[in-house]
C-alpha positions in Angstrom: 80.9 -103.3 11.3 79.9 -101.4 14.5 81.7 -98.2 15.2 83.1 -97.1 18.6 80.6 -95.3 20.8 82.6 -94.9 24.1 83.6 -91.3 24.2 86.8 -91.9 26.1 88.0 -94.4 23.5 86.9 -92.2 20.7 88.9 -89.2 22.0 92.0 -91.2 23.0 92.1 -93.1 19.7 90.9 -90.4 17.2 94.3 -90.1 15.5 93.7 -86.8 13.5 95.1 -86.8 10.0 95.4 -83.6 7.9 94.8 -84.2 4.2 97.1 -82.3 1.8 95.6 -79.4 0.0 93.0 -76.7 0.4 89.3 -77.3 0.3 86.4 -74.9 -0.3 82.7 -74.9 0.3 80.6 -73.8 -2.7 77.1 -74.2 -3.9 75.7 -75.2 -7.3 72.2 -75.5 -8.7 71.7 -78.7 -10.6 74.5 -81.3 -10.7 78.2 -81.4 -10.0 80.1 -79.6 -12.7 82.4 -81.5 -15.0 85.9 -81.8 -13.7 84.8 -81.4 -10.1 85.1 -84.2 -7.6 83.5 -83.3 -4.3 84.8 -84.8 -1.1 81.4 -83.8 0.5 78.0 -83.1 -0.9 74.9 -81.8 1.0 71.6 -81.4 -0.8 69.7 -78.3 0.6 66.6 -76.5 -0.7 68.8 -73.7 -1.8 71.1 -75.9 -3.9 73.8 -78.5 -3.7 76.7 -77.7 -1.3 80.0 -79.1 -2.4 83.3 -79.3 -0.6 85.9 -79.5 -3.3 89.7 -79.0 -3.8 90.3 -75.3 -4.3 92.0 -75.9 -7.6 89.0 -77.7 -9.0 86.7 -74.9 -7.8 88.9 -72.3 -9.5 89.1 -74.3 -12.7 85.3 -74.6 -12.8 84.7 -71.0 -12.0 82.9 -71.8 -8.7 82.5 -69.0 -6.1 83.7 -69.6 -2.5 84.8 -67.5 0.4 86.0 -70.1 3.0 89.3 -72.0 2.4 89.7 -75.0 4.7 92.1 -77.7 5.8 90.5 -81.2 6.0 91.2 -83.2 9.1 89.9 -86.8 9.4 89.6 -88.3 12.8 91.0 -91.8 12.2 88.7 -93.8 14.4 85.6 -95.7 13.3 83.0 -93.7 15.3 79.5 -95.0 15.6 76.9 -92.7 14.1 74.9 -92.9 17.4 78.0 -92.0 19.5 77.4 -89.2 21.9 79.8 -86.3 22.7 82.6 -86.6 20.1 81.6 -83.6 18.1 80.9 -81.6 21.2 84.3 -82.4 22.8 86.2 -81.7 19.6 84.3 -78.5 19.0 84.8 -77.3 22.6 88.6 -77.8 22.3 88.7 -76.0 19.0 86.4 -73.2 20.3 88.7 -72.7 23.3 91.6 -72.3 20.9 89.6 -69.7 18.9 89.2 -72.0 15.8 86.1 -72.5 13.7 85.2 -76.0 12.6 82.7 -77.5 10.2 82.0 -81.1 11.0 80.8 -83.8 8.5 80.1 -87.3 9.7 80.9 -90.1 7.3 79.9 -93.8 7.8 83.3 -94.6 9.3 84.9 -91.3 10.3 84.3 -87.7 11.3 85.8 -85.0 9.1 86.6 -81.5 10.3 87.1 -78.5 8.0 89.0 -75.8 9.7 90.5 -72.5 8.5 93.3 -73.5 6.2 95.8 -71.0 7.7 95.2 -72.6 11.1 95.1 -76.3 10.2 98.4 -77.1 11.9 97.3 -75.4 15.1 94.0 -77.3 14.9 96.0 -80.6 14.5 98.0 -79.7 17.6 94.8 -79.0 19.6 93.3 -82.3 18.6 96.5 -84.3 19.2 96.7 -82.8 22.7 93.1 -83.7 23.4 93.8 -87.3 22.3 96.9 -87.5 24.6 95.0 -86.1 27.6 92.2 -88.6 27.0 94.4 -91.6 27.0 
């Protein structure tokens, strides 16, 4: 299953989708706490970064300071594709929006400030239309 690597096709076909809920970045030492189901994990020297639903972080007593909306770009992007992250980041930067990008095997996932998630969706949808 090879993903798409043509930037024009990636941008025009990315179909951004906003997941329901609020997500937070937190860090733990050791394993994932009971009752927590991360949507992203990143192992770093300093500990294990988790992206989890806010409610689960609160229930587990996990500290966080960034609350995000989770946008998935619904196109199977090749891991070696060039320019998708840069193009999306540039559009969001021009709109004054921060973005944390995570690449999965099939899709790219963007974590944007929760209170601006709808605006980020509008920016991405506009980029896709202009790229068609």
